[in-house]
C-alpha positions in Angstrom: -2.0 8.9 6.8 -5.1 9.8 8.6 -7.3 8.4 11.4 -10.7 8.0 11.3 -13.3 6.1 12.6 -13.3 1.8 11.2 -15.8 1.0 8.4 -17.7 -1.7 8.4 -15.9 -5.1 7.0 -18.4 -4.8 3.9 -17.1 -0.7 3.7 -13.2 -1.6 3.6 -11.1 -1.4 0.4 -10.4 -5.2 -0.1 -6.6 -5.0 -1.7 -5.5 -8.7 -2.7 -2.0 -8.5 -3.3 -0.8 -11.5 -5.5 3.0 -12.4 -4.5 5.3 -14.2 -7.2 7.0 -17.4 -5.4 10.2 -16.4 -7.5 9.9 -12.8 -5.1 10.8 -14.9 -2.5 14.0 -16.5 -4.1 14.9 -20.4 -5.9 13.0 -22.1 -3.1 10.0 -19.8 -3.7 7.6 -21.2 -4.2 8.4 -23.7 -1.0 7.3 -21.0 0.8 5.1 -18.9 -0.7 1.6 -19.8 1.5 3.6 -19.5 4.8 5.3 -15.6 3.5 1.5 -15.1 2.3 0.1 -15.9 5.4 3.1 -14.1 7.6 2.5 -11.1 5.4 -1.4 -10.8 6.4 0.1 -10.7 10.0 2.0 -7.8 9.5 -0.5 -6.4 7.0 -3.3 -6.3 9.4 -2.2 -2.7 11.2 -1.5 -0.9 8.3 -4.8 1.6 7.3 -7.1 -1.0 9.0 -10.0 1.4 10.1 -10.4 1.4 6.1 -8.2 -1.5 4.0 -9.0 -5.7 4.3 -5.5 -6.8 2.9 -4.9 -9.7 1.1 -1.8 -11.0 0.7 -2.3 -14.8 -2.0 0.6 -16.3 -3.9 0.3 -15.1 -7.7 1.0 -19.1 -9.7 -1.3 -18.0 -11.9 0.0 -15.1 -13.9 -3.5 -14.4 -15.8 -3.9 -12.7 -12.6 -3.9 -8.8 -12.1 -0.9 -8.7 -9.6 -3.1 -6.0 -7.2 -6.4 -6.0 -7.3 -9.0 -3.9 -5.2 -13.1 -4.8 -4.2 -15.7 -3.6 -1.7 -17.9 -5.5 -0.8 -18.6 -8.2 -3.5 -17.8 -5.7 -6.3 -14.6 -4.8 -7.9 -13.2 -1.5 -8.7 -11.5 -0.2 -11.8 -7.8 1.2 -11.0 -10.5 4.6 -11.3 -12.8 3.5 -8.9 -10.4 2.4 -6.4 -8.0 5.7 -6.7 -11.4 7.9 -5.8 -12.1 5.7 -3.0 -8.4 6.0 -1.8 -9.0 9.9 -2.7 -11.6 9.9 0.2 -9.3 8.6 2.9 -6.2 11.6 1.4 -4.5 8.5 -0.1 -3.0 8.7 -3.7 -3.5 5.1 -4.9 0.3 6.0 -6.6 1.7 6.5 -3.3 -0.1 3.6 -2.3 0.7 1.1 -4.0 4.4 2.1 -3.9 3.8 2.2 0.0 2.7 -1.7 -1.4 5.4 -2.8 -2.7 7.9 -0.8 -0.8 6.2 -2.8 3.0 6.3 -5.9 1.2 9.9 -5.6 -0.2 11.0 -5.3 3.3 8.7 -8.5 4.9 10.5 -9.8 2.8 13.2 -9.6 3.9 12.0 -10.2 6.9 10.4 -13.7 6.8 13.8 -14.8 4.1 15.4 -13.8 7.5 13.5 -15.4 9.9 13.6 -18.7 8.1 17.0 -19.1 7.0 17.9 -18.7 11.3 
């Protein structure tokens, strides 16, 4: 992804990604909070010039899996796509990358807690 000058925090895209405890297996509920902290540390380096990642446990299934905002303003899917387009990113590719990255992080995390 292209390198740009980092934006001020209030202009960065905040990506809330809610992660189901079941993704971590049958004991996922016991580990989801620790996994979200682990994922946050790993994601901090990804597109840090314009994205703030916020992985959270998904305890409430009525909340969306992925939510976008800039500052305190929540963005619709279309507005998030426009924002990412400015940085030469496609929203579908961006979300696919996020899911792939989370899958790898889950594997890494599970290997650590079983070691």
